[in-house]
C-alpha positions as a Markdown table, in Angstrom:
| # | Residue | x | y | z |
|---|---|---|---|---|
| 1 | Unk | -2.5 | -35.9 | 32.2 |
| 2 | Unk | -4.5 | -35.0 | 29.1 |
| 3 | Unk | -8.2 | -35.9 | 28.7 |
| 4 | Unk | -10.4 | -35.6 | 25.7 |
| 5 | Unk | -14.1 | -34.8 | 26.3 |
| 6 | Unk | -17.0 | -33.6 | 24.2 |
| 7 | Unk | -19.4 | -30.8 | 24.8 |
| 8 | Unk | -22.1 | -30.9 | 22.1 |
| 9 | Unk | -20.3 | -31.4 | 18.8 |
| 10 | Unk | -17.0 | -29.9 | 19.9 |
| 11 | Unk | -14.1 | -31.8 | 21.4 |
| 12 | Unk | -11.9 | -30.3 | 24.1 |
| 13 | Unk | -8.7 | -31.4 | 25.8 |
| 14 | Unk | -8.1 | -30.8 | 29.5 |
| 15 | Unk | -4.5 | -30.6 | 30.7 |
| 16 | Unk | -4.4 | -31.6 | 34.4 |
| 17 | Unk | -1.8 | -29.7 | 36.5 |
| 18 | Unk | -2.0 | -30.8 | 40.1 |
| 19 | Unk | -5.6 | -30.2 | 41.2 |
| 20 | Unk | -6.4 | -27.8 | 38.4 |
| 21 | Unk | -7.7 | -28.7 | 34.9 |
| 22 | Unk | -6.4 | -26.4 | 32.2 |
| 23 | Unk | -7.8 | -26.5 | 28.8 |
| 24 | Unk | -5.5 | -26.6 | 25.8 |
| 25 | Unk | -6.6 | -23.1 | 24.9 |
| 26 | Unk | -5.9 | -21.9 | 28.5 |
| 27 | Unk | -2.4 | -23.4 | 28.3 |
| 28 | Unk | -1.7 | -21.7 | 24.9 |
| 29 | Unk | -2.9 | -18.4 | 26.4 |
| 30 | Unk | -0.5 | -18.9 | 29.4 |
| 31 | Unk | 2.4 | -19.5 | 26.9 |
| 32 | Unk | 1.4 | -16.3 | 25.1 |
| 33 | Unk | 1.4 | -14.4 | 28.4 |
| 34 | Unk | 4.8 | -15.7 | 29.3 |
| 35 | Unk | 6.2 | -14.7 | 25.9 |
| 36 | Unk | 4.8 | -11.2 | 26.5 |
| 37 | Unk | 6.5 | -11.0 | 29.9 |
| 38 | Unk | 9.8 | -12.2 | 28.5 |
| 39 | Unk | 9.6 | -9.9 | 25.5 |
| 40 | Unk | 9.0 | -6.9 | 27.7 |
| 41 | Unk | 12.5 | -7.2 | 29.1 |
| 42 | Unk | 11.1 | -6.1 | 32.5 |
| 43 | Unk | 11.6 | -9.4 | 34.4 |
| 44 | Unk | 14.8 | -9.8 | 36.5 |
| 45 | Unk | 17.0 | -12.6 | 35.2 |
| 46 | Unk | 16.0 | -15.2 | 37.8 |
| 47 | Unk | 12.3 | -14.6 | 37.2 |
| 48 | Unk | 12.9 | -14.6 | 33.4 |
| 49 | Unk | 14.6 | -18.0 | 33.6 |
| 50 | Unk | 11.8 | -19.4 | 35.8 |
| 51 | Unk | 9.1 | -18.0 | 33.3 |
| 52 | Unk | 11.1 | -19.6 | 30.4 |
| 53 | Unk | 11.1 | -23.0 | 32.2 |
| 54 | Unk | 7.3 | -22.7 | 32.9 |
| 55 | Unk | 6.7 | -21.7 | 29.3 |
| 56 | Unk | 8.6 | -24.7 | 28.0 |
| 57 | Unk | 6.6 | -27.0 | 30.3 |
| 58 | Unk | 3.4 | -25.6 | 29.0 |
| 59 | Unk | 4.5 | -26.0 | 25.4 |
| 60 | Unk | 5.3 | -29.7 | 26.1 |
| 61 | Unk | 1.8 | -30.1 | 27.5 |
| 62 | Unk | 0.3 | -28.5 | 24.4 |
| 63 | Unk | 2.4 | -30.7 | 22.2 |
| 64 | Unk | 1.2 | -33.8 | 24.0 |
| 65 | Unk | -2.4 | -32.7 | 23.8 |
| 66 | Unk | -2.1 | -32.1 | 20.1 |
| 67 | Unk | -0.4 | -35.5 | 19.5 |
| 68 | Unk | -3.2 | -37.2 | 21.5 |
| 69 | Unk | -5.8 | -35.3 | 19.5 |
| 70 | Unk | -4.1 | -36.4 | 16.3 |
| 71 | Unk | -4.2 | -40.0 | 17.3 |
| 72 | Unk | -7.8 | -39.8 | 18.4 |
| 73 | Unk | -8.8 | -38.4 | 15.1 |
| 74 | Unk | -6.8 | -41.0 | 13.2 |
| 75 | Unk | -8.3 | -43.8 | 15.3 |
| 76 | Unk | -11.8 | -42.4 | 14.7 |
| 77 | Unk | -11.2 | -42.2 | 11.0 |
| 78 | Unk | -10.0 | -45.8 | 10.9 |
| 79 | Unk | -13.0 | -47.0 | 12.9 |
| 80 | Unk | -15.4 | -45.2 | 10.5 |
| 81 | Unk | -13.7 | -46.9 | 7.5 |
| 82 | Unk | -14.3 | -50.4 | 8.9 |
């Protein structure tokens, strides 16, 4: 689940994973960490495959959050123009 919220003038997205809320930025950082692990070549094959799957899931969450943000901005722009 993705939730938009404001803190002051800034908007943030939270990506809910189970009982834990992960911000968009935290999710991107997690993907970067996974890429680093995979790039090191030190993970055994089974762990590398699992890390790859986790990275792909995180990327999908990021894509959805960005799409939701895009729609929110678009809707806000249309509302302001009315």
